[in-house]
N, C-alpha and C positions, 0 to 999 in steps of 0.2 A: 380718370383712366388709371388702372393699376400699372405700376412700372415693372413688376416681376413676372409678367406674362411671358410665356415661352414663344419665341419667334419661330415661325414655320417657313421654311424655304421649299420651293417646289422640288419633289423627289426625296425629301427628308422622311425617314421612317420614324414613327413615334410609337412608343409603348404606352398603352393606357389600359389599366385594369386587367392586365394579363393578356391583352390582345395587341396586335400590331396594325398600324395604319400607315398609308402613304399620303404625304401631303399633296401629291399631285392628284389623288383621288378627290380630295376636298377642292382642289383648284378646278377640276373639270366641271363641278356642279354649279360653279358660280355664274351669275349673269354678267355678260361682258359689258352691259350698259350701265348697271347700277350697283353690282355687288362685287366687293373686293375684299376677300378674306386675307387678313395679313397677320393675325395674332391668334394663338390658341392657348387656353388655360386648361391643360390636361387633367389637373387634379380634380376639378369639379365639373368638367365637361362644359364650360361656358365659352362660347365663341363670340368675340367682340368684333364688330365691323364698322366701317364708315361708308355711308351712302350719300354722295353729293355733299360732303362736309357736315352731314348731320349724324349724330351718334344714334345707332340702333343696336339692339341686342338680339342675337339669334340664340335661342335656347336649344340645346342639344338634349334629346331624350336619350339617356345613356343606356348601356347594356345592363344585363342582369348583375354585372359586377359593379356598375356605376350607380350614380344617384342623381336625382333632380331636386332642385331647391324649391320648396314650397314657400311662396312669398308671405302668405298670411301667418302661418305658424312659425316661419323662419327656421325651418328644419329641413334636413335632407331626407328625401323619400326614395326608396329603391324602386327602379322602373326597369322595364324590359326592352330588348331590341325589337325592331330595327332602329336605326338612328335617323330620326326625322329632323331635318333642318327647317325651322319655321321663322319667317321674317315678319316682324310686327312694327307698324308705324303708329306712334302715339298710343300704343297699347290697345288699339281698337281694330285696326285693319291688319289681319294676319294671313299669311299665305305660305304654303309648303313649297320650298324651293329646291328640295333634293333629299336623297336618302343616302346614308353612309352605312354600308354593311361591313362587319369585321372581316379582316383578312384571316382566313382559317389557318391554323398551324399546319405545317406540312405533316405528311403521314407519319414520318419517323418521330417528330416531336410529339404529336398527338398520342402515338402508341406508347412513347416513354412516359408521358404525363399520366395516361390511363393506367399504365403498369405500376407506377409508383403509388397511385391512389389505391389500386387493388391490393398491393402488398401491405400497405398500412391497414387496409380494411381486414385482410386475412389475419394479420397478427392480432388485431383488436378482437375479431370474432373468435379466434382460436383460444384466447384467454377466457372466454365465456363458456367454452364447451368442456364439460366434464371436470373432474377434479385432478386429472393427471397432467403432468407436463408433456409437451410434445418432444419426443426423443429424436435427435438427429444422429446421423452416422451409422445407424443400425441397418444391417442388411443380411440376408441369408441366400445362399446359392448352393444348389446340389451339383457337385462336379461329377459324381458317380454314385453308385449304390453304397459305396463304403467311404465316401468323402463329402463332407459338408464344410463350406467356408463361411466364416462369420466376420462381419465388422461390428465391433462393440461400441457402446456409448463413448468409450475413451478414445475412439479413433484407431484402435489396434485391430489387426487382422490375425485371426487364428483359424486353424483347421481342426475339425473333429473327424478323426480317422479310425476306422474299424481295423484293428491289427490282427483279427482272427480270434482274439480272446476277449478284448474289451475295447471300448471307445477311449482313444487317447487324444491329447491336444498338442498340436505343433504350432509354434508362433511363426508368423510371416510378416513381421513388422515392416512398414515403409521406412525409408531413411529419415533421420531426424529432420533434415532440411525440407523434406516433402510435406511435413505436417500430418494432419489427421486423415485417415482413410474413411470413405463414406460408402463404398460399394466395390464389388469384385465381379468380373465378367470372364467368360470362357468362350473363345471362338477358335475353331480349328486347332484345338489342343494348345492354344496360347492363352495364358492367364494375364488379365489386365486388372489393374486396380486404379480407382479414381480417388484423388485427394480432395479435401475440402476446398482447396484453392482452385479446383477445376482442371487439374493436370492429370493425364493418364500416365501410368507406369506399367511397363511390361516385365514379367518375371523371366529371367534368363539364368542359365547356369554359368558360374565363373570357371576359371581355369582349374580350380581345385574341386569342381563339381558341387559348389555350394550355390544355392539359389540367391540371386541378387535382383534388385529392382532397377530398371533403366527407364529414363523418361521417354514417353511415347506421345508427344504432343501433336495433334493434327494441325498442320500448317497448309493453308490454301495457296498462299503465295509467299514471296520473300518478306512481306511486311505485315501480314495478318496472322495472328495466333488466336485460335478458338479456345475458349475456356468452357468446360463442360459442366453442366448442372446435374444431369442424371442420364440413365441409359436403360434400354430394354433389349434383351437378346431375342432374336427372331425364333419362331417355333422350330425351324429346321436347324437352329444353332450355327448357321453359316454366315450370319451377319449380325451386327449390333447397330441399333438406332439410338442416337444420342440427342439430347436436348441441350443446347448451349445456354450460357448465362445471358446472352442477348436475344434469346427466343428463336433460334434457328434450329432446323432439323438436319442432323448429320447422319450419314450412314457409313459404316466401316464394313466393306465387303470382303477384304482380304487383310490378314494380319502381317504376313511376311512375304513380300514387301507390303507395306500398308497401302491400301487403296481407299481413298475417302471420296464421298459424294455429298455435296452440299445441296440439299433440297429446298433451302430457303425457308420461308414462313408464309402463313396465309395472308392474303391482302388485308391490310388494316388490323392485323392481329399478330399474335406471337404463339410460340410453342412453349407452354409452361410445364407440360407433362405428356409423356407418351403413354397412351392407354393400352395399346395393343399393337405389337409388331405383326407383320404379315402372318396371319393364322387362319382366320375364318375366310379371308379372301386373299388370294395371291397378289403380291406387289402392292397391297393396300395397308397403309398405316393410319391409325386413328390417334388424334392428339386432342388435348384440351388447352384452351388459351387461359390466360390469367384471369380473364373476366368470366370464365366458366362456360364457354361455348365449345361444342364438339365439332372437330374438323376431320375431314377424310382426305388423305393424300394418296393419289393414284397416278403414278408416272405414265401410265398407258392411256389416260383419258385427258380430255381437254374441257375445261381447265383442270390442272392437276390438283388444285385445292378446292374442296367443296365444304360448305358449311351445313351441318345438320340443324335445322331450325326447329325449335320447340315452341309451340304456342304458349304465350305468357298470359295465363289466366290470372285474374285478380287474386293476389295473395298466394299464388302457387309457387312452390320451391322449384325453380327451373335451372338456376346456375349450378354447374357441375364442379366438383372438387378436383383440382389438378393433381391426380394420382393415378396409379395403374388400376386397371379394371380386370374383368374376367370375360373371356370369350368361350362360347360353346357351340358345337354343331348339333342341332336337334335331329331326331330321327323321324321327324314328321314329313320329310320329303326333301327333294333337291332345292338348293338355294334357300335353305331354312337355317339361319344362323342368328345368334344373339350376342349382344355386347352388354355386359352388366357394368353399371357405373354408379357412383355415389354423388348426391347433390351436396351443396354446401350446407343444406339444412339437415344432413345426416340421413337421408332416405335412399333406398335402393331403387334405381330405375333401370329399365331395359330398353335398349335400342334393337329392335327385332327386324330381321330381314326375312320376309315370307313371300315366296313366289315373286321375287324381284321387287317387292315393295317394302319400304321402311315404315315402321310405326314405333311410337313410344308407348311403353307400359310402365306404370308406377306400381312398385311392390311395397313401398313404404318402409317401415322399421318397427321393431318391437316397441311395445308401449313404454314411453318415457325413456327411450334410448336414442342416442345419436351415433350413427354408424360412421366409422372413420377409415376403414380399410377393408379390402376384399382379398381373401386368400384363394389363389387360383386352384382349381381342381384339374387333375390330369385329364387329357383328352380321352383316355381309355374309359374313364368312369362316366363320361357324358354321353356315350352312345346308347343311352337307355331312355325310357320314357320318364323315369324319375331320377333326378340327380340333386346334388346339394352344393350350396355355396357356404363358405365359412366367413363370417364378418366380425370384425373387432369393433366394440363400442368405445365411446369416449370414457366410460367408467371402468374400462379394463376387463370386460367380459367378452367371451366369444359366443356368437350365436350362429346356429346352423339354419340355413334357409332351404327348405325342401321345395323343389319345383316339380310339379306333376300336372297332369291334365285336370285333376280335381283340386282346384284352387280353394283353399280354406284359410283365410287370413289368420285365424287363431291357432290352427294346428300346424301351419307351415313353419313357424319359428320355434326352434328348440334352444333353450338356454343351457350352454355348457359351463357357464360361470367362468371361473378362473382357478388356478392352483391355490391351495391353502396358504394364507399369509403372503400372497403376492398377486399382482395384477398384470394383465397382458399389456404390452406397450401400445400406446394410442397412436393410430395413424401409420403403423408399420405392418406390411403384409407378412403373413406367415409363409410356410413352405410345405407343400404336399410331398413329403418324403417318399412314402410308399402308400399303397392302398390301405386305408384305415389307420394311417400314421401321419399326423401333421405336427410340424414344429413351429412354435411361436416364440418370438423374443419377449421377455418379460420387462416390465417397467424398472425392475431393480437391477438389470444388467445380466441376469441369467437367462436360460432358455427353458422351455417346457414342451413336452410332447403330449399331444392329445391323441390317444390311441384306443383301439377297440380291444386288442388282445391283452390279457393280463400279464403276459411275459414280455411286453414291449417296454419302452422307456429307455433309461440310460444304460441298463444292464443287458439289453437285447440288441443284437446286430441286425444286419439286413435280413429280411425274410424272403424266401423264394417267391417269385412272381407266379400267381395262379391265374387261371382263366377267369376274366372278369364277367363273362357271360353267365357263369354258374354262381356268381356271387349273390348271396342273399343279403338284402339291405339290412343294416343294423345300425341304429343310432345311439347305442350305449357306449359311451366313451369314458376314459379314465385319464386323469392328469398325472404326469411324472415330471418332477423338476430336474433339470440338467444343470450341473454346476458350471460356472464360468471361471476363467483363469484369474490370476492375481491382478492383471491389468484392469479388470472390471471391479476389483475389490472383493473377489471371491476366492475359493479354495481349491480349484482344480489345478493339479500339477501338470507341468509340461512333460511330454514323453522324453525318454532317454535312449541312449545307444546301448545301455546295459541289457543283458539277457534277463527276461522276466516279463511280467504282464504289462509293464509300461513301455516296452520297446516300441520305437517309432515305426518300425516296418512290420515285424512279425512277433506277436506276443507269445509268451510261454507261461503256462499255468504253474502256479506254486501255491504254498500254503496261504500266503496273504490274499491271493486271488480267491481262494475258496472261502476264506473268512469274510471277505467283502461281499461275495455273492449271497452269503447267508446271514450277513451281519445287519447292523442297524441302518437307519436312514439319516445321514448327517444333516440333510436339509431341514429336518423337523425341529432342530434346535432353535431356529429363528422364528420370530413373529414380527409382523410389520406394525409399526406404530406411527400414526399420523403426526406431523409436526405441530407443536403448540407454541404459544407465545404468551409470555407473562409480562405485565407492565409494572409489577411490584418490584421495587428495588431491594435486592438482597446483598448485603455487604459480606462477602465471603472472605475470610482472612487467608492470607497467603501462608500463615503459620511459619513453619521452619523448613518447608519443602523447597524453597528457592533461594536459600542463603548462599549456596555454593554452585558455581557453574563453570564448566571447562570452556576455555576460549580456544586454545591451541594445545593439542595433546602433547604432554611432557614439557611444554614451554610456558604455559600461562593459564591461570584460572582466576575467577573473580570471587570475592567475598563481600556479602552485604551484611553489615552489622545490625544489631538490634536497634541501635539509635539512628539507622538510615544512612550510614556512610558507606561508600563504595570503594573497595580496594582491589587492586590487581596484583597477584603474586607472579612476578615476571622473571624470566631467566634471560639475561643479556651477557653473552660471552662468558658463560658458566658462572655468572654472579647472580644470585637470587636477591630480589629486593621487593618491597611493597610500593606500589604506585597508587596514589590517591586520586580518584576521579571525582572532581568537585562539581556539584549541581546545586542550584538554589534551594530545592526542596529535598527532603529525605526520601530514600528509596525503601520499598518494601520487599523487593526481590528481583532476581534475574530469571526471566521466564522464557528465554529462547536464545538461540545462536544460529545464525545462518550466514555462510560465506564470509566470515570475518566480521560480521556485525553482531553486537550483543543487544538483546532486547530486555529492558528493565521496566518495572512498574514503580511509580513514585507514590507518595503517601496520598495523593489526590486521585489515584487510579489511572493516571495518564500513562500510555505506553510510549516509551522512549527508546531510541536507537543510539547506541554509542558506537561510533565507527571512525576509522581513519580516512581522512580526505586529503590526499597528498601527504604532506608532512604534518598536518594538523589533525587533532582529535576533535570531532564535532558531535553535537547532540541534535537529534531530529525527533520532533514530537509527532507521533503517528496519530494520536487522538485529535490533533488539531487539523489534520487534513480532511478532505471531503469524506463525509459519512463516517468519520472517525468515532470510535467508541472508547468508553472506559472499561478497563479489564481488571479482573481479580485473580487470574490464574492462567497457566499456560501448559505446554507439553513438558513432561518431566525430564526427557532426555533429548539430546541434540539429534537431528536427522543424520542418518548414515551418509558419509561422504560419497559423492558420485557426480555424475554429469548434471549440470544445471538444466532444468526443464522449465518450459514456459509456465507450467501450472504449479511450480513449487510454492508452497504456502506454509504458514505457521497458524496454529489454532489456539484460541484463547477463550476464556470464560468471561462473559459480560456480568455487569452488576445485577442484571435481572435473572441470572442463571441460565442464559442461552450460550450457544456455541458460536464463536466468531471466527471467520477465516480471513486472514490477511495475506494476499498474494505478494510475495517478496522477490520472486524471480525477476531479474532484469530491472530491479528497482521500480516496479510498477506501484507497489504500496496501495493496493486496492482492497477495500473492505467488503465483506459479504456476511450477512446475518444468516446463519444456518439454523437458527431457532433452537428448539429443544424437543425431546420426546413429549408426547401428549400428557399434559398435567404433571410433568416431572421437571423440576429444575436441576440443572447440572451443578455438581459441586466439586468435581475433580476429573482431570483427564488422566486416564490410566495409561494410554500409549497412543502416540501418533506415528503411524506408518512404519514403525520398527518391526512389529510382528506381521503386519499385513499391509502391503502397499495400497494407498488410496483409502485406508480405513482408519478412523479415529475411534478408539474405545474410551468411554466415559462412564463415570458412576453418578447416578442420580441421587437426589435428596432422599429417595426411598431406599437407598442402599443396594440398588440393583444395577446390573451391567447392561449398557446400551452401546450401540455402535452407529457411527455416521459414515455413509459412503460418499466420498468426495466426488466420485464420477457421476453418480445419479442424484445426489442430494437427498437421499432417503434415510430415514431412521429405522433401525431394527432393534428389538429387544432380544435378550437371551434368557431362555428358561432357566430358573434356579429355584431351589427349594425355599419355602417360606422362612425356614429358620436360619438360612444363610444370608446375613445382612452384612454388606461390605462397608468398611470405613470410607470416609470421604477423602481418601488420600490417593496420590498417584501410585501407579503400579510399575512393574518391570516386565519387559518382554524377553523371552528366551527362545532364540531360534538358532540352533547349533550349526545348521548348514544352510547357506543362503539359497542354494538351488532346490532345497526341499522346504515345503510349507509346514512341515511338522514342527511343533513347538508349543510354548505355554505362555500364558499371562499369569504373573504372580501378584497377588493382592493380599491385604490384611483385612480381616473381618473386624466388625465393630467391637468384638470382645477380645481382640488382640491375638487372633490365631492366623496362621499362614494358609492361604487358599490358592489353589492352582486351577487354572482353566486350560485344559490341554486339548490339542487338536492333532489328529493324524488321519490319513486317507482311508483307513479301514473302519475306525470307530467314530470318526467325526469328532464333535465336541464332547467333553466330559469334565465334570467337576471332581477335584481331589482335595481333601482336607488334610493338611500336614500337621495341624495342631500347633502347640507351643513348644519351645525348646526344652523347657524344664518345669517341674512342678512349682507352681507359685510364681512363675515368670511369664509375663505376656510381652508381646511385641509392641513397640511404640513407633510413632512417626510413620514413615512409608517404607516400602521395600527399597533396598539399595541396588547397586549395579549387579549384573550377572556376568561374571568373568568366564570367558571360554565356553559359555553355554552350559556350564556344569556347576558353578559355584555362585550361590546367591547370598549376598550380605544383608544382615538384618541386625536391628538394635533391640536389646531387651530392656525391660522396665528396671532392671538392676544395674544398668549402665554398661553391661558387657556387649561385645560384638559376637554374633553367632553366624555361622555359615551353614546353609542348607546345601549340601553337595550331592551329586549323583555318583554313586560308586559304579563305575562302568563294568567292573568285573562281576559284581553281584546284581547289577541292574536294579539297585534300590537306592532310595534317598536316605541320607543320614544327617545327623546334627553334629556340629563341631563348635565348642565354646572357646573363643579366642580371648576372653577377658577384656581388659583395657590396658593402656600403656602404663608403664611404671607401677604395675600392680604390686610389685614387691616392696615399694616404698610405703611404709605404714604411717609415717609422720610427715605429711605434707604441710606446707604453710597454709595460713588462712585464706590466701588469695588463690590457691591452686586446688583444683579438683580434676583428677585425671579420668574420671568416668566419662563415658561417651554420652553426648546429648542426643536428642531426638531429631537433629537436623539431618536431612537426607544426604548420605555420603555420595561422592562422585568417583568415577574411575578416571584417574589422571593419566596413567600410562597403561601399557598392555598388562603389566603385572603389579599394578599399584592402585590402592584405594585410599582416599583421604576422608577423614571424619572430623567433626567439630566436637571438642571436649566441652564439658560443662563450665569450665573456667574461661572459655573463649579462645583457647589455643586450638591448633589443628594437630592431628596425628596421622601419620602415614603407615599403612600396612603394605608389605611387599611379599611376593611369593619367591621363595628361595629356589635354588637349583634342584633340590630334592622334593619340590612341589608342595612345600609347607608354607603356610602363611604366618608371618611374624610381624610384630610391631617394629617398625624401622626407625622412626624418628618423630619428635614433636616439633611443631613449627610455631614460633611466637608470632602473635598478630599485633597490630597497632592498638587494639582496644582491650587486650587481655592484661590484667594486672599481674599475671604469672609469667610475664616475659622476662627473658634474660637480656637479649640484645635484639634489636630489629632496626632496619634501615628504611626510612620512609621518604619518598619523593612526592611532589605534588604536580598533578596535571590539571591545568585549568580547563 
C-alpha cells in the first residue's frame, strides 16, 4: 500500500484535473456492508479500498482531463466522463457500485474561464488576419457640423474645428495621471472622455474659463467602482450605453447630476461589445458576448435578455465579432429593420426583422478579403430602396456594399481601396460626416476623407444639407489625406489665438491662406515602406560622431578618446578638472544621455549606462538584460529637457542595420526591435524627436532619408532626387520656435555638400542644396549644433570651422569662415596641430560650442555681446601631447 496517498475526510473538497469534488459524495455511494472508502490518490484517479480485510482495487474512469492506466501497455490512456466506480474481486467478478459526476463550476467561474479562453483565442486569431496591426485608442465622433473629435493612436484627444476659413486643430489632452484616452462621448451638451484604464472624465470650465477634465466614475454603491471598456451613444443622443470590463451593461441617462442604471448581463454570458443602442427598436439594445453570440436587451419584456440563436451548420462561420454594427430601417413596410454584423471569419451577416419575424441573411465578403469593421450610414440615407454600407478589410482597404432588391454578389461590392501610400486602420469604424463624405482613421495615425465632390477633403468645410430624396446615387469617390498633429508623429499645427487663418475660433484669410489653397500637397512627399529584417551582421563604425557628449549644460561633458578611455570634464566649485571613468574594456563612443544617465558603447558593442547611485558611480550593462542587443550607433543629440513620460525612449542602431528602441523612462529598460525599411539597412540616425515628436529620422545604406513613427511603429520614406545621396552621418534639426512645426533637417551629402530638408505648413517638405563653403573645400564629419535656430556649425576639409547662418534682415542663408584657434601662430611644435578635426562638436552652453582639434586638445568658441563668434580658449586633455597643464582624478 502506498504511504503518500491523500486521506479523504467526509466533507473535504478535493481539486482534481480542474474539477472539484466533495468527499461526502464519494461517501454516499459506498455500501454500508462491505465498502469503506478511506483513501484517494487524486493524481492518477486510483481509489484504494479494504473489504473485509481483503485488498481490492476500485478503478476510476477519469474525466476528459484525467487518465486511466492500461495494465498491459503500462501507459496512461485518456478517457471520458462520467466517473464509474467498479469493484473487482480476484480480477474476475466486477460490478459497478456507483457514479461520480463532476461538480460544475459556478456560473461566474465558468464565465470567467470561458472569457479568458476566448480572449486568448481572439488575440491568437487576430495575429493571423491581414498584415496590419490592430490599432487601439482610435475613435472618431462628430460633435457638430463644424467639429470632429479624435482620439489618436498615441492616446491624445484633439478636435478638428472649422473656423470659417479652414480646418484647425485644438488639443484636449487628458491629465497626465489619467493615462491614454480611447474614446469621447457627447450627452446633453456634456463631453465625456474614456481612459484606457476604464475611467470616465468630464470636461468642465475652470474659474478662468479654461477647459479641464474632472473624473466622472460610475459608482453603484460605496464599495463598488465600475471600470468601463467601451460605449455607444443612443440614436437620440440622450443616453450612453457602456460595456464594463467585467461584462456588464451600464446606461447613463443623465449627465448632471449623473444617473446610472446597471442592466447586468445575459445569463451565462457577458457583454463584450454593444452593437447598437436603441435605434431600430425603442428601449432595445443589442450586444455581443465574448464567445460571439448576439443578445437583445429589452427592459419592457420578460425575460429582459434574449439570445438570437443562429443554426450552426457544419463548417459555417457563425460566431460574431465583438464590435459595433450598423442598423437600418427598410422602406419595405412596418416592422422591417435590419442589423448588420460581422463574423469572426470576416463575413457580413444581417439579422433582419420582417413582419415581426427575425431571420439571418449571409452577405459574405469580397473575394480574399476579411472584413473587420462597419462604418455606419446616416438614417436619412437609408430610407431608400438602395443604400450602402462601408466596410474596412484587414488589408486596409474600404469596400462599399450596395444593398438593393436586385442582389448580385459580384456587382454589390465596390472596392475603394485606400489612399496612396497609406492603409485604412484595421478594425476601427469610420464616421459618416456628411452625405457623400466619410472620414476614416488611417493605420499611420492620420485621417482620410472618402468623398464624392472634388472640392471636399481637408480644404473644404461643411457643405449645406440638401434634400436626400432628390439625391442621385453616385459611387465615384476620391481619397484626401488629412494631416494629424505632432502627438501622432505628423505635421498639423495647433490653432492659435492670433488673428489669421489658424485662429481657434474665427479664421481670417491672408496671403498664406491663399497660397495654401492653391499650393502643393504636403502629404505626397511620403511613401510607405514595409519593415524588413536582415540577419547579416554589419559592423558599422561609430567613427568620430560620438567622441563628445554633454552631460550637464555648462557644468559637465564627456570625452571618449581614440584608445577607448572615458574622461569627464567637470566643474566643481568653479574648478575645472578631468575625471577618469574606468571600465575593463575600451569605449567606442557616448551614444545617449537621459535624466542624468550616460549611455556608452564599448569595443564589444555592449550598451552601458554610467550613472550615479547614491554617492557611488555604477555601470549597468543594457545588452546583458532580457532581449538586450549589441549597438553600433545612437541619436546624435540629447533629448530636449521636459517632463518624464512613460514612453520616453532612446533609439540605437543594431549590428544588423536595424533600429532598436530602449524604453528608459522610470528605469524600465525594455528593448524593442523596430527593424528597418524594406531591403535597406540603417547606417545613421539623423535626428530623434528634436525636429518632430515621436519621429526618428534615419539615413539608409542607400543614402536616402527614412523616418520611423514611434506611435504607429511604421516606416516611411521621403522622396528625393536620384543624384542626391546622403552621407551616413548624423544630422542636425533646426526648429526656431517650439510652438511652430516649421523647421529644417540639415545633413551632409556623400560628396561633402550641405543639404537642407525644410518643412512649413504652406509648401510642406522641400529639399534645398546649400553646397560647399568655398571652392575646393568640402564638409567633413557630420553637421554640428544649430545655435539659436539660425547658426549651424560645420567643419571643412581644410580644418576650418564654418557657420551657415540665416540673415534675418535679408532672409537669406550666408557662409562665415571662422578658421581655427591660434591661426596666427605659424610655428607650432611637432605635437600641436590647431586645425579642427572631424569629430562632431557639441553645444556646451547657450552661447558656447566645443570642438576637438587634430592634436587631441579641445577648443571653445563663444558668442560675444555684439553677436560675433570668436575662439575663446583651448582645453588640454589627458591624452593630448600638446597639453600645458591638466588635472586628472580617477573614478573607479
